[in-house]
Structure formats: structure tokens, C-alpha cells
ZADO-519489 format. One line per 2 residues: number of its first residue (from 1); for each residue x negated, y negated, z of N, C-alpha, C. Coordinates in steps of 0.2 Angstrom, whole numbers. Atoms other than C-alpha are relative to their C-alpha. Layout:
// ZADO-519489
NUM) X Y Z X Y Z X Y Z; ... $
END
This chain:
// ZADO-519489
1) -4 -4 -5 -904 -1470 447 1 0 9; -3 -1 -4 -900 -1471 464 -3 6 1 $
3) 3 -4 -1 -913 -1463 475 3 7 6; -5 -5 -2 -898 -1452 484 -1 5 -8 $
5) -3 -6 1 -893 -1445 468 -8 1 -5; 6 -3 5 -911 -1443 459 -1 8 6 $
7) 1 -4 -4 -915 -1432 476 8 4 -1; -6 -5 1 -897 -1422 473 -1 2 -9 $
9) 2 -5 9 -902 -1418 452 -9 4 0; 5 -3 -4 -920 -1414 459 1 8 4 $
11) -1 -7 -2 -914 -1402 470 6 6 -2; -4 -3 2 -898 -1396 458 -7 6 -5 $
13) 4 -1 4 -915 -1394 444 -2 6 3; 1 -2 -2 -921 -1383 456 4 6 4 $
15) -6 -4 -3 -909 -1373 462 4 5 -6; -3 -4 4 -903 -1369 447 -8 3 -5 $
17) 6 -4 2 -920 -1363 442 -1 7 4; -2 -5 -7 -915 -1349 455 -1 9 -8 $
19) -4 -6 2 -909 -1337 441 1 -1 -9; -3 3 8 -907 -1348 425 6 5 -3 $
21) -7 -4 3 -889 -1340 424 -3 6 -1; 1 -11 0 -893 -1323 427 2 2 7 $
23) -6 -2 -5 -883 -1315 442 -3 9 3; 4 -4 -1 -889 -1302 452 5 3 7 $
25) -7 2 -5 -875 -1292 462 -5 7 1; 4 -5 -8 -878 -1282 479 2 -6 6 $
27) -2 6 -6 -876 -1290 496 -7 -1 4; 6 2 -5 -892 -1287 504 -3 -3 0 $
29) 4 4 1 -899 -1299 500 4 -8 4; -3 7 -4 -885 -1313 505 2 -1 5 $
31) 0 -1 -7 -882 -1302 520 -7 -5 6; 7 5 -2 -900 -1309 525 -1 -5 1 $
33) 1 7 1 -897 -1324 521 1 -5 7; -6 1 -4 -882 -1327 530 -2 0 10 $
35) -1 -3 -9 -886 -1318 545 -7 -5 3; 7 7 -3 -905 -1332 548 7 -5 0 $
37) -5 9 -2 -890 -1346 547 6 -1 -2; -3 0 -6 -880 -1340 559 6 2 -1 $
39) -8 1 0 -865 -1333 551 4 -3 -2; -6 6 1 -855 -1347 547 4 3 -4 $
41) -8 -2 4 -841 -1336 538 2 3 3; -7 -5 -4 -836 -1328 554 3 -6 6 $
43) -3 4 -1 -831 -1344 561 7 -4 -1; -6 3 3 -816 -1347 552 3 5 -2 $
45) -2 -4 2 -803 -1337 545 -1 -2 -11; 0 -1 6 -806 -1333 526 9 4 -7 $
47) -2 -3 6 -795 -1328 510 -3 -2 -4; 5 1 4 -802 -1322 498 3 3 -6 $
49) -4 -1 5 -797 -1320 479 -7 1 -8; 3 -4 7 -801 -1309 463 3 3 -2 $
51) -5 4 5 -796 -1309 447 -3 1 -7; 4 6 4 -801 -1311 429 5 -3 -2 $
53) -2 4 2 -787 -1320 424 4 -3 7; -4 4 -7 -777 -1333 436 -3 1 8 $
55) 3 0 -6 -788 -1332 453 -2 -5 1; -2 7 -2 -791 -1350 450 8 -3 1 $
57) -7 0 -3 -771 -1352 450 0 1 6; -1 -4 -8 -771 -1342 466 -6 -4 6 $
59) 5 2 -3 -786 -1352 470 3 -8 3; 1 10 1 -780 -1369 468 10 0 6 $
61) -6 -1 -1 -761 -1363 474 0 0 8; 1 -1 -10 -765 -1358 493 -6 -7 3 $
63) 7 6 -3 -777 -1373 494 8 -6 0; -5 6 -2 -761 -1387 491 5 4 4 $
65) -4 -3 -7 -750 -1373 503 -3 -2 6; 2 0 -6 -762 -1372 516 -2 -8 3 $
67) 0 9 -1 -767 -1392 514 7 -4 2; -7 2 2 -748 -1397 512 2 3 11 $
69) 0 -1 -7 -747 -1388 531 -3 -4 5; 4 5 -5 -757 -1399 539 -7 3 3 $
71) 7 -5 -1 -773 -1386 539 -5 -5 -3; 4 3 4 -789 -1394 534 -4 9 -2 $
73) 0 -8 5 -795 -1382 520 -8 0 -3; 6 3 3 -813 -1380 512 3 7 -8 $
75) -2 -5 8 -810 -1370 495 -8 1 -3; 8 -1 5 -827 -1362 485 3 4 -5 $
77) 0 -6 7 -825 -1359 469 -5 0 -8; 4 -1 3 -836 -1356 452 3 3 -7 $
79) 3 4 -2 -837 -1362 442 1 -11 -4; -3 4 -3 -837 -1380 441 2 -5 -9 $
81) 2 4 7 -834 -1392 425 -3 -7 -3; 2 6 3 -842 -1408 424 -8 -3 7 $
83) 4 -1 -2 -851 -1408 441 -3 5 6; 1 -10 -4 -859 -1394 453 4 -2 6 $
85) -1 3 -7 -852 -1405 469 8 4 2; -6 -3 -1 -834 -1395 462 4 5 5 $
87) 0 -8 -4 -839 -1380 468 4 -2 7; 0 -1 -6 -837 -1384 487 3 -7 4 $
89) -6 5 0 -823 -1393 492 3 1 8; -2 1 -9 -816 -1399 511 4 -5 0 $
91) -4 3 0 -799 -1406 510 1 -4 -5; 2 5 5 -801 -1413 491 -1 -2 -1 $
93) 7 4 6 -817 -1422 490 -5 7 3; 8 1 1 -833 -1415 488 -4 1 0 $
95) 4 1 -5 -845 -1409 495 -5 -4 -2; 3 5 2 -857 -1425 495 -5 3 -3 $
97) 8 -1 4 -873 -1428 483 -5 1 5; 6 -1 -6 -884 -1431 497 1 3 5 $
99) -1 -6 -6 -876 -1417 510 -2 6 -6; 4 -4 6 -881 -1406 492 -7 2 3 $
101) 4 0 2 -895 -1411 490 -6 2 11; 2 -2 -8 -901 -1411 512 1 5 1 $
103) 1 -9 -2 -895 -1392 515 -6 3 -5; 5 -1 6 -904 -1389 497 -8 1 4 $
105) 3 2 -1 -918 -1398 504 -6 5 7; -2 -5 -4 -917 -1389 523 -2 5 2 $
107) 3 -4 -1 -918 -1375 520 -2 5 -8; 6 -2 4 -930 -1372 504 -5 6 -1 $
109) 7 -5 -3 -945 -1362 513 6 7 3; -3 -7 0 -929 -1349 517 3 5 -7 $
111) -3 -2 5 -921 -1348 502 -5 4 -4; 5 -4 5 -940 -1345 494 -1 7 0 $
113) 1 -5 -5 -943 -1332 508 -1 6 -5; -6 -5 3 -928 -1321 503 2 0 -9 $
115) -1 1 6 -930 -1325 485 8 1 -3; -8 6 2 -910 -1333 484 0 0 -4 $
117) -2 1 4 -904 -1332 467 6 -6 -2; -5 7 0 -892 -1347 463 7 3 2 $
119) -6 -2 -2 -877 -1341 468 -1 5 5; 1 -1 -7 -884 -1333 483 -2 -5 2 $
121) 3 4 -1 -891 -1348 488 9 -4 2; -7 1 0 -872 -1356 484 4 0 1 $
123) -7 -3 -3 -860 -1347 492 -3 -1 7; -1 6 -6 -870 -1351 507 1 -4 2 $
125) -1 6 -1 -872 -1366 505 8 -2 3; -7 0 -1 -851 -1366 504 3 1 8 $
127) 0 0 -3 -852 -1357 516 -3 -3 6; 5 1 -2 -864 -1366 526 4 -9 4 $
129) -4 6 -3 -853 -1382 526 7 1 2; -6 0 -2 -837 -1376 528 -2 1 10 $
131) -3 0 -8 -841 -1373 546 -5 -4 3; 2 6 -5 -852 -1389 551 8 -5 -3 $
133) -8 3 0 -833 -1398 544 5 3 5; -4 0 -7 -827 -1388 557 12 3 -7 $
135) -4 -1 1 -813 -1378 542 6 3 5; -6 -5 -6 -797 -1372 551 1 5 -7 $
137) -1 -8 4 -796 -1360 533 -4 0 -5; 2 -3 6 -806 -1354 519 3 2 -6 $
139) 1 -3 4 -805 -1351 504 -1 3 -7; 5 -5 4 -817 -1339 491 3 2 -2 $
141) -2 -4 6 -814 -1336 476 -6 2 -5; 3 -4 0 -824 -1321 469 -5 -6 -6 $
143) 3 5 9 -839 -1328 454 -1 6 -5; 3 -4 2 -843 -1311 447 4 6 2 $
145) -2 -7 0 -832 -1293 448 4 0 9; -4 0 -4 -828 -1291 465 -5 3 7 $
147) 5 -7 -4 -838 -1276 474 -10 -1 3; 10 5 2 -858 -1286 471 5 -7 -1 $
149) 3 7 0 -853 -1301 473 -2 -3 4; 5 4 -5 -861 -1311 482 6 -5 8 $
151) -7 5 -4 -842 -1322 491 2 10 5; -2 -3 -1 -839 -1303 494 -6 4 9 $
153) 5 1 -9 -851 -1304 514 7 -3 3; -1 0 -1 -836 -1310 519 7 3 3 $
155) -6 -6 -2 -820 -1302 530 5 -3 -1; -7 3 1 -802 -1310 523 4 0 4 $
157) -1 -3 -6 -791 -1310 535 9 2 -9; -3 -2 4 -781 -1307 516 -4 2 -8 $
159) 3 -2 7 -789 -1301 498 4 -2 -4; -4 -2 5 -780 -1305 484 -5 3 -9 $
161) 5 -1 10 -784 -1297 464 8 -1 -4; -1 2 3 -775 -1306 452 1 5 -6 $
163) 1 -2 3 -774 -1300 434 -4 1 -3; 4 0 1 -786 -1291 426 -1 1 -7 $
165) 1 -3 10 -792 -1290 407 -9 1 -3; 7 0 2 -811 -1290 399 -4 -2 -1 $
167) 5 4 -1 -824 -1299 402 -5 2 7; 6 -1 -2 -841 -1298 410 -2 8 2 $
169) 3 -7 -1 -843 -1280 404 -4 2 0; 7 0 0 -860 -1278 403 -1 2 6 $
171) 0 1 -5 -857 -1280 422 4 5 3; -4 -5 -4 -842 -1269 427 3 5 -4 $
173) 0 -6 4 -840 -1257 412 7 -5 -4; -4 1 7 -828 -1257 397 7 4 2 $
175) -7 -2 -5 -814 -1251 404 6 -3 5; -4 6 -6 -799 -1262 414 -1 5 5 $
177) 1 -5 -3 -799 -1245 422 -6 -1 6; 5 1 -2 -815 -1250 426 -2 -6 3 $
179) -1 8 2 -816 -1268 427 4 0 9; -2 3 -3 -803 -1266 438 -3 3 10 $
181) 1 -4 -5 -811 -1253 453 -6 -6 1; 5 6 -3 -823 -1269 455 1 -5 1 $
183) -2 7 -5 -813 -1283 458 3 4 6; -3 -3 -7 -804 -1271 472 -2 2 5 $
185) 9 -4 -8 -822 -1269 482 2 -6 1; -1 7 -8 -816 -1286 492 6 3 3 $
187) -4 -3 -8 -802 -1274 501 -4 1 2; 1 -4 -9 -805 -1273 519 6 4 6 $
189) -5 -2 -2 -801 -1263 532 3 -5 4; -4 4 -4 -788 -1269 542 2 -10 -3 $
191) -2 3 3 -787 -1281 532 7 -3 -6; -6 2 6 -769 -1289 519 -4 1 -7 $
193) 2 0 8 -773 -1282 500 5 -2 0; -6 4 5 -761 -1291 486 -2 4 -4 $
195) 1 -5 6 -760 -1281 470 3 -5 -4; -4 7 7 -755 -1295 456 0 4 -5 $
197) 0 -4 7 -757 -1285 440 5 2 2; -8 -3 6 -741 -1281 430 1 6 -2 $
199) 0 -9 3 -747 -1266 422 2 9 6; -2 -5 -4 -742 -1250 431 -5 4 1 $
201) 4 -3 -2 -757 -1242 430 -4 -4 3; 8 6 -6 -770 -1257 437 7 1 5 $
203) -1 -1 -9 -757 -1258 452 -1 6 2; -1 -7 -4 -757 -1240 456 -9 0 1 $
205) 4 -1 0 -776 -1240 454 -2 -2 4; 1 7 -9 -778 -1256 466 5 2 5 $
207) -3 3 -7 -766 -1252 477 -4 9 4; 4 -6 0 -775 -1234 478 -8 -1 4 $
209) 4 1 -6 -792 -1242 483 0 -5 3; -2 3 -8 -783 -1255 494 0 5 6 $
211) -4 -4 -6 -776 -1239 504 -6 4 -1; 3 -5 -2 -791 -1228 503 -8 -6 3 $
213) 3 5 -5 -803 -1247 509 3 1 9; -2 2 -5 -792 -1246 524 3 -6 0 $
215) -3 4 1 -782 -1259 519 6 -3 3; -8 -2 -3 -764 -1264 528 1 -7 3 $
217) -3 -5 9 -754 -1269 521 -2 -2 -3; 3 -2 7 -755 -1266 506 4 -2 -3 $
219) -4 5 3 -742 -1279 495 -2 3 -6; 1 2 7 -740 -1276 477 4 -1 -3 $
221) -4 4 2 -732 -1284 467 7 5 -8; -6 -5 3 -714 -1277 456 -1 6 8 $
223) -5 -4 -5 -714 -1263 472 0 -6 7; -1 5 -3 -716 -1278 484 4 -7 1 $
225) -4 3 2 -709 -1291 478 0 0 -9; -2 0 5 -702 -1296 462 1 -7 -3 $
227) -3 8 1 -701 -1311 451 2 2 -8; -6 -2 4 -689 -1313 438 3 -8 -2 $
229) -6 6 2 -680 -1327 429 -4 -6 -4; 6 4 1 -697 -1337 424 1 -5 -6 $
231) -3 6 6 -691 -1355 414 -9 -4 -1; 8 3 1 -710 -1362 407 2 -10 -5 $
233) -3 5 -2 -703 -1381 403 -9 -6 0; 4 4 -1 -718 -1399 401 0 -1 7 $
235) 2 5 -6 -714 -1401 420 -5 7 6; 3 -6 -5 -722 -1383 424 3 5 -1 $
237) 1 -4 2 -718 -1369 428 7 6 5; -4 0 -7 -701 -1363 438 3 10 0 $
239) -1 -7 0 -696 -1342 444 4 1 4; -1 -4 -8 -686 -1331 457 -4 3 1 $
241) 2 -5 -2 -694 -1324 468 3 6 5; -3 -3 -4 -688 -1310 478 -2 5 2 $
243) 0 -4 -4 -692 -1300 491 5 3 8; -2 -3 -5 -684 -1287 504 6 -3 -1 $
245) -4 0 4 -670 -1291 493 3 -9 1; 0 5 -1 -670 -1310 499 -3 -7 -8 $
247) 5 5 6 -671 -1324 483 0 -5 1; 1 3 -2 -679 -1337 482 -2 -5 -10 $
249) 2 4 6 -680 -1353 466 -6 0 4; 6 1 -2 -698 -1359 467 0 -2 -8 $
251) 5 5 6 -707 -1371 454 -7 -4 1; 6 4 -2 -724 -1372 451 -3 -5 -5 $
253) 1 5 8 -732 -1387 440 -4 3 -3; 6 -3 5 -746 -1377 433 8 7 -7 $
255) -3 0 3 -739 -1373 417 -3 11 -2; -3 -2 3 -733 -1356 410 2 6 4 $
257) -5 -4 -4 -726 -1338 413 -5 6 6; 3 -4 -3 -742 -1330 422 0 -4 6 $
259) 0 3 -7 -741 -1345 433 6 5 6; -5 -2 -6 -727 -1338 440 -3 5 3 $
261) 1 -6 -3 -734 -1322 445 -7 -3 7; 3 4 -6 -751 -1333 452 1 -2 7 $
263) -1 1 -6 -742 -1340 463 2 5 5; -6 -7 -3 -730 -1325 469 -8 4 4 $
265) 2 -4 -5 -748 -1318 473 -5 -2 7; 0 3 -2 -754 -1331 483 6 -1 6 $
267) -8 -1 -2 -736 -1331 491 -1 4 4; 1 -7 -3 -739 -1313 495 -8 1 6 $
269) 4 0 -4 -754 -1316 504 0 -4 7; -2 5 -4 -749 -1330 514 4 5 6 $
271) -5 -3 1 -734 -1319 517 -4 11 5; 2 -4 0 -745 -1304 522 -2 2 6 $
273) 5 0 -4 -757 -1310 533 6 0 8; -5 -1 -7 -741 -1313 546 -3 -11 4 $
275) -1 4 -2 -737 -1324 559 -1 -10 -4; 2 8 1 -744 -1343 556 1 -2 -9 $
277) 3 1 8 -751 -1339 537 9 0 -4; -4 -4 4 -732 -1331 536 7 -6 -1 $
279) -1 8 -1 -725 -1348 541 3 -6 -5; 0 6 2 -731 -1359 530 2 3 -8 $
281) -2 -4 5 -726 -1345 514 9 -2 -1; -7 4 2 -708 -1350 519 -1 -5 -3 $
283) 0 3 2 -711 -1366 516 -2 -4 -9; 5 -4 5 -717 -1363 499 3 -4 -5 $
285) -5 6 7 -702 -1374 488 -2 -5 5; 4 4 0 -708 -1387 498 -8 -3 -3 $
287) 7 0 -2 -727 -1388 498 -3 1 -9; 0 -1 6 -727 -1382 479 -3 -3 -5 $
289) 1 5 8 -725 -1394 467 -9 -6 4; 9 3 0 -744 -1404 475 -6 6 -2 $
291) 7 -3 3 -753 -1389 467 0 -5 -8; 3 2 5 -766 -1394 455 -8 4 -3 $
293) 8 -4 2 -781 -1386 445 -2 -1 -7; 2 3 9 -790 -1397 430 -5 9 -4 $
295) 2 -5 5 -794 -1388 417 3 5 -5; -5 -5 1 -780 -1376 415 7 -3 -2 $
297) -7 2 5 -768 -1380 402 0 -10 3; 3 6 -3 -774 -1399 410 3 -2 -4 $
299) -3 6 7 -765 -1414 399 -2 -6 0; -1 6 1 -770 -1431 395 2 -2 -7 $
301) -5 -2 4 -762 -1433 381 -4 -6 -6; -3 -8 5 -766 -1431 365 -4 2 3 $
303) 6 -9 1 -780 -1417 373 4 4 4; -1 -5 -2 -775 -1403 381 -10 5 1 $
305) 5 -1 -1 -789 -1396 390 0 9 3; -2 -7 1 -790 -1376 392 -7 4 3 $
307) 6 -4 -3 -805 -1366 400 0 9 -1; -1 -6 3 -797 -1349 392 -10 1 -3 $
309) 4 -3 2 -813 -1339 390 0 6 -2; 2 -10 1 -807 -1321 385 7 -1 -6 $
311) -5 0 6 -795 -1316 370 6 0 2; -5 0 -3 -781 -1313 384 2 -9 1 $
313) -2 7 -4 -784 -1332 393 2 -4 -9; -3 7 7 -782 -1342 373 4 4 -1 $
315) -9 -1 3 -765 -1330 370 5 -4 3; -6 1 -7 -759 -1335 388 2 -10 -6 $
317) 0 5 2 -764 -1355 382 5 -1 -8; -4 1 3 -756 -1352 364 7 0 4 $
319) -8 -2 -2 -740 -1343 372 1 -7 0; -5 6 -6 -739 -1360 384 0 -6 -5 $
321) -1 6 5 -742 -1373 369 4 0 -1; -6 3 4 -729 -1368 360 9 1 3 $
323) -3 1 -4 -717 -1364 376 4 -8 0; 0 10 -1 -720 -1384 378 2 -4 -6 $
325) -3 5 6 -716 -1388 362 -4 -6 0; 5 8 1 -733 -1400 361 0 -2 -6 $
327) -3 4 7 -729 -1411 344 -9 4 -2; 8 -3 9 -742 -1402 328 -2 -11 -4 $
329) 2 -7 3 -750 -1404 319 -6 -2 5; 2 0 -8 -761 -1399 333 -7 2 -4 $
331) 9 1 1 -783 -1398 331 -2 3 6; 1 -6 -4 -791 -1385 342 -9 -1 -2 $
333) 6 0 0 -809 -1390 346 -4 8 3; 0 -8 -1 -818 -1373 349 -9 0 1 $
335) 6 -1 -1 -834 -1370 356 0 5 6; -1 -8 -3 -837 -1348 365 -6 4 0 $
337) 6 -2 -2 -852 -1343 374 -1 7 -4; 1 -6 3 -859 -1328 362 2 4 3 $
339) -1 -7 -2 -857 -1314 375 11 1 0; -9 0 -3 -836 -1317 378 1 0 -9 $
341) -6 0 9 -823 -1312 362 1 -5 -5; -1 4 4 -825 -1326 351 6 1 -5 $
343) -5 -1 3 -814 -1319 339 3 3 4; -8 1 -5 -801 -1316 348 4 -4 2 $
345) -3 5 -4 -801 -1331 355 3 -4 -8; -1 5 8 -803 -1340 335 9 2 -4 $
347) -6 0 3 -788 -1329 332 5 -3 1; -5 2 -3 -777 -1333 345 3 -7 -2 $
349) -3 7 2 -778 -1351 342 1 -1 -7; -2 0 7 -777 -1349 322 8 2 2 $
351) -6 1 1 -757 -1345 328 3 -7 1; -4 6 0 -755 -1362 334 -3 -7 -4 $
353) 3 6 2 -767 -1374 326 -2 1 -6; -1 3 11 -765 -1382 309 -8 2 0 $
355) 6 1 2 -784 -1385 311 -6 3 5; 3 -5 -6 -799 -1376 319 -8 -5 0 $
357) 5 5 -1 -815 -1389 323 -6 6 4; 5 -2 -5 -832 -1376 330 -4 -6 -1 $
359) 4 7 -1 -843 -1387 338 -6 7 5; 5 -1 -6 -858 -1383 351 -3 -3 7 $
361) -1 1 -3 -855 -1388 367 -10 -1 6; 6 7 1 -870 -1401 373 -2 5 9 $
363) 5 -4 -8 -874 -1389 393 0 10 -2; -1 -5 2 -871 -1372 385 -3 4 0 $
365) 9 -4 1 -887 -1360 388 0 2 -5; 2 -6 8 -896 -1356 373 -2 6 -1 $
367) 1 -5 -1 -897 -1341 381 8 3 -6; -10 -4 -1 -877 -1337 378 1 -6 -6 $
369) -3 6 6 -876 -1352 361 3 5 -4; -1 -2 2 -865 -1344 351 -2 -2 -10 $
371) 3 2 6 -871 -1344 332 6 -3 -5; -1 7 7 -863 -1359 320 1 4 -6 $
373) 4 -3 8 -868 -1349 303 6 8 1; 0 -6 0 -861 -1331 311 7 -5 0 $
375) -5 -1 0 -846 -1340 316 4 -4 -8; -5 5 7 -841 -1350 301 2 7 -5 $
377) 0 -7 9 -844 -1333 287 4 6 5; -6 -4 -4 -833 -1322 301 6 -3 -3 $
379) -3 4 3 -822 -1334 300 6 0 -6; 0 1 5 -820 -1337 283 1 9 -3 $
381) -1 -7 1 -820 -1317 280 7 1 3; -7 0 -3 -806 -1316 293 7 -5 -1 $
383) 0 1 2 -799 -1327 285 6 -7 3; 2 4 -6 -798 -1341 299 -1 -6 -2 $
385) 1 4 0 -800 -1357 292 -3 -5 4; 0 8 -7 -812 -1369 302 -6 -2 -4 $
387) 8 4 3 -825 -1381 300 -3 -1 6; 4 -1 -3 -839 -1381 307 -4 -8 1 $
389) 2 7 -3 -846 -1399 317 -5 0 6; 6 -1 -2 -864 -1396 326 3 -3 6 $
391) 1 3 -4 -862 -1410 335 6 -3 1; -10 -2 -3 -848 -1411 349 1 -7 2 $
393) -2 1 1 -847 -1426 351 5 -7 -7; -1 3 5 -845 -1430 333 10 6 -2 $
395) -5 -6 0 -833 -1415 334 8 -2 3; -10 3 0 -817 -1422 345 -4 -7 -2 $
397) 1 2 1 -821 -1437 337 6 0 -6; -4 -3 6 -815 -1430 321 8 4 0 $
399) -8 -2 -2 -800 -1420 330 2 -4 1; -3 6 -2 -793 -1434 336 6 -4 -6 $
401) -4 6 7 -792 -1443 318 6 0 -1; -6 -2 4 -779 -1433 311 4 6 4 $
403) -1 -1 -7 -771 -1427 329 7 1 3; -5 5 -3 -755 -1428 336 -2 4 9 $
405) 2 -4 -8 -761 -1414 350 -9 3 -1; 5 -3 -2 -779 -1407 354 -4 3 3 $
407) 4 -8 -4 -786 -1391 360 -6 -2 2; 9 -2 -4 -802 -1392 371 -1 7 3 $
409) 1 -3 -3 -806 -1376 374 -5 9 -1; 3 -1 -2 -815 -1360 376 -5 3 5 $
411) 4 -1 -5 -825 -1361 389 -2 -6 4; 2 6 -6 -831 -1371 405 -4 -5 -2 $
413) 3 5 6 -843 -1379 396 3 -6 -6; 0 5 5 -834 -1385 384 3 -6 3 $
415) -2 6 -5 -822 -1392 394 -2 -5 1; 3 4 -6 -832 -1399 406 -4 -6 -6 $
417) 3 4 5 -841 -1407 390 1 -7 -1; -8 2 4 -823 -1416 384 -1 -4 7 $
419) -2 3 -7 -819 -1421 402 -5 -6 -1; 6 7 -1 -836 -1430 403 -1 -6 -5 $
421) 0 5 8 -837 -1437 386 7 -4 1; -4 6 1 -820 -1444 387 2 -6 4 $
423) 0 2 -5 -820 -1450 405 7 3 4; -3 -6 -3 -808 -1437 410 0 3 8 $
425) -1 -2 -9 -808 -1436 432 2 8 0; -2 -8 0 -809 -1416 433 5 -1 8 $
427) -4 0 -6 -804 -1420 452 8 -4 1; -5 3 -1 -791 -1433 451 8 2 -4 $
429) -5 -3 7 -776 -1425 444 5 -2 6 $
END
């Protein structure tokens, strides 16, 4: 292994050791950390995106639109699929391994002094990298929740919340209303607030939180814009976007009914921000074809990869798979973290797959790994035939042997591990 790669992996081991995957919610420490680093996040405009499902698609859409307009764009997302560097990207280029190792080495004493967590340190590194690279704009995806997430240190020009679902309930609450309230924490005074959820009761809650925060303007899906006539096929998703009585027919390469709504959230964020941002929104028909998002209905025939890690996400994958008409027989390779609704995911997958192989992704944290014996026992009782193949490489090989389509799903770990073993590049699409 080259010296710089060795330094990179050593730096990542120290970084991941900061929490072992745990989360600390709150802004006091990250605020002090960024203050000590010169508050790099104040040097460029930011678009901030939260939501249970759809935030990754919305971020990818913003990235394509802004880069298509000739801007230098920073993008911070989590988690990664194969390489940590995927989290921090400028103009489609991941932060170099040497840069990551050098930044962590330079600031190791400060991170240790403050007791920064993995996510706090990574967020600070991303925001510093964007300043160093002199980006014109940054797109920042919330890690968990919104209100107390480390990314909420930014004061965006626009904040968008996509569809709300059940996830991270141990941190965010066990009702959709409680979870929505946490996501709404990214709405800020004098910043555009975009409400993307399609359900009236959740929209009303998010709208109220945005107005209480002093956001302006507040743009609401189904009130300030309308999405209809959605058509999903192998080429992507076409839809009519109606704003102030004017209708446009648009197409995103991302597949799925909700991709129309995700795209509309990105467009509303730009439209609400006004000025040059609104000018970019008006070019959407030309710019949307450049949207790319690895790991979401990501096809490399016969493989189909999707990071769906909750029941709603899995149901969406199945609906898209059936709508596109991918060839049967379909085998699903599934590994879900045990603190997720793996039962709901398996129930959803069973509606499309003739065969389900449950396995263990190598990078799944031991503390969160599902119990394959429990999974197999439950599936038997539920009438869902599954095959248990503990070895991940063996599960992939077995699934491929007799299937026309192989769906790999259940978590970022599952998809990332499969992409790496099958040598499918998660960045070049």
C-alpha cells in the first residue's frame, strides 16, 4: 500500500474511533469547533436539505442544476457507499485521500481537545474544504434529524424538507409529527423554507414550524406548486410541474413516482431563493438530464442496487421495479441493520422477488448487525420464504446464478459492499 494511502486509512481509523458510529445531537460543540476554524461556512451560500426519504435525490438534483449553470459546487452527504471520500465532493470530484489525511492530522489536537465526534469532525472538514476550494455554493445534506444535527450550524439561503417517514425513532420520536418537528429545525429566519411532504397534515405542521422560525418565503408542495401526470419508465420520471398557473413538462433520469416530488423540492428551493438561483430553475428542462445518484435504483444489469433502509423506501423500490418492468425471475439480496424495520422491508421485497437471500454485509457494524437466525425464524412464521447465506460473496454469487434481475438492498452497507465486490464505481454513472 502506498504511503499516502496508508496515511489515509490510518487517519480514517482514528476518525471513526471518535464515536464508533454513535451520534451526539447538539450544536454547541460544532459551533465552537467551526469558530476555532474561522467559520468557513460563512464564506459561501448554502442549500440545506433534510427528510427521511428523498433528501439524497434532492441534493443530487440541486448539484446537477447548479453545476450545469457553470457554478463551482460543494456537496456534503452521508453516509458513503464504498469510500469515505464520497461524502465531500467539489464539482463531482471527491476530496482527495491525501487532503483528508492532511486535514485530520493538522486539526487532530483541536478535535481531541474539544472531544469532537466523527460526524462533527467530518462536517467541519467538509465545510473547510469547500472554503479552501472557493466554491460558489454548497449543498449540505442533514445527517440525522435536523434541529440538533451538526450540519444545522449553517444558515442557508434555502432549506428544504422532503418526505417524512419512520426512521431513527430512538432519537427523533415515534410519531411522524415528532419526526417532522425535528426535521423542521433546519428552517431559519429570513431563509427560504420549502415543504416537500405530500400529506396535508405533515405539510401543515412543517409550514407552521417554518413560519414560526421566521422563514421567508415559505413554499409548500400542493399549495405553491403542483406535480401531476407522473410517468415512470426505464428512462426516468416525467412529470408536469405547475407553478402560478404555468405548466412545464420535465424529466429526471431518476426512476420513481416520488422522484418527481424530490425534483420539485430542489426546483422550489432555487425558485424561492430568487435572483440568479431562480434563473437556474428556469433552465430545469435542459439541466435535469444530468442528474445522477448512485445506490438509488442504480442499474448495472442484471444488478439493481438501492439503499432503501426503511419500509417506505423498500416499498418505493418495489413499486419502481414493477413499473419499469425489469425481467423475472427476480432474486433479492437483503441485509438490514437490526435497529431498522427489517420485517417491513422483507414484506415489501417479497411482493416482487421470487427468491430472497438474507445475508450479512461485511461492513455492517457488529453492534447493529441483524440476527440471521431470528430473521429466518420470523420469515418462516410470516410465510416469506428466505434463504440464509451468511457469506456475503456467496450470497451474491448464488443470487446471480438463476436470476434475470438481482436486487441488492437494505442499507448503505449492503449496497456499498456489493458495489465494491462487483467493481461497480459508485461515482461514475
